[in-house]
Steps between C-alpha positions, in 0.01 A plus 500: 500500500794738568613441146162595360474811725841613381400476131535872473880486526578476130235769399644740762858451365371561151300803610804666658716411196235662275481807714874555502535423133215733409656779701829444321318497157320826592829675557677355197222404257738349230377138486817362345715633780250379752516137363873510487532614862255229621571194289850431606406525861237228451636270229854462625420371856218291350734335250779437757259349763330285246841348431562472865175305569559286194840418644352417837259262329785319325697487827218348705294289255661179375240457221576849371862391443414186309671514150310545178543634151316806395469686162547875470506672165580171334782417732499187727618593850581267790450600855264500808139430406384801704690750284434324172117523530532831316125562474446458872797734577361758265163481676692531837663822384195647323273452800732523794479128585863416575392546868157542634540866580685637196166569318489824680806632311315409170187685614705798601674508158157493328362764729779725403431442130129585555557793728547776235162392363342532842662847556369617156140388604512692829638810313240486229192393701590692822276281718431555864634240743176307535418516132847363420459224749172393365626500150797291595277240662264495190805446274629230728162321504504502117841339506391245754194405285711491188753266655216272628367455145825505301773378736746708291735539797659174611588651838268797545632599852854528332377780279468873560146500358393320811608804706313786333377589854861589577608640165241773454476623860877515503513706188228730638679547835836548327357786293291644789743429785454824697128479465485136623729579797271789601171311458589135562355503857156571357528179290583281811154425627331424164796283402491316833123424442570366150798288635279350772221399262727375211735329740209323667381373155844399395568304828166326481593358153853408620348318801309293248807411322680408826207263586488339162188677382433671164568876512355753257792603272351844425423583861844376615706688238281808491489546882869435514574781255299753689622380846872503403483826311314698755713359788813590305368857488436501869855372569636792283279743696624357828863523389482880486441513872787251570737713283463791746656287778876498501552149633244340268630687203856388565388141527286518190780676305736212599246240381425695186861523398539118543151393389601361160780303646279362774225414247739308268687302766256419779308226318826306437586539878145387590545186290831417675331553841224255387746205466398218741806519728471874546131479551546238778755718676271806484203299613682372807529858628114536487559848365464421131256785402742753656834346429442417137432853373776639721751247350374573154540884552835456682664282235365707213624823672835347562532404133399848391777644723757253352403584143519875582848470655627274221348734238299213345175693561519679175555179306225311680236763532588774255531755779739593788 
């Protein structure tokens, strides 16, 4: 249930990315320069960590290392079967499936591609906040229905079109940043009401799934979109208050500067901590729910420090 309640985490990341990118685009509206600035920062770490997780798969899975012969551009190549299934590896790269979490980098890349179009829409239409939000949900509903009947997207949640509720509000806030900061508190109560209603509908359908019952796909996906998007907006509203507190701001700045590194590395650390011997040691302490996340964060933080000291950070993450 905690996993379901926290389903707003990806939308809030995308919302913040859209806000910051839209603000950047409003200052320097040359799209080619915008793409050039953003693409390297996304594609390079994505490429590197796709290779890292492929390498981890080869190192830990005996079947993945079984020899085979594959054909590429008419050439016969011998090597590990995992690498020579070229079609599967291409799908991994195209959809962020080298590891279960890398899809977010693909979604972020697609969001950046679509952002200039969203910014153009806000500039031309000049909608108010609530009009923009309703239009975003209508467009998202059309995409959900279209996907239901056509199944054009093999992994719909790994596509930026699944997050229009983050893209359009992010573009609007980025272009109306001062206005949003001045008026966001007035949005808090209506957004909270919408979050409670949509969140209740979403969790009801997820409870059906958890109990092996048939859930309504439209209700589940539709309520999730509204719940996650509106809660992401509430988080952004709440963050303005936190930013006025020195201690909170310093802590959040530290997390922000290392967020990409944490995001890319922590799933691998989690998989290591899930190995049977380590699980048994942690379980023996009876502090698993506390110790596991502390170990994950501690190890990941230590690796970030090592990569920074050894100047490998730029190579691995495209930033220093």
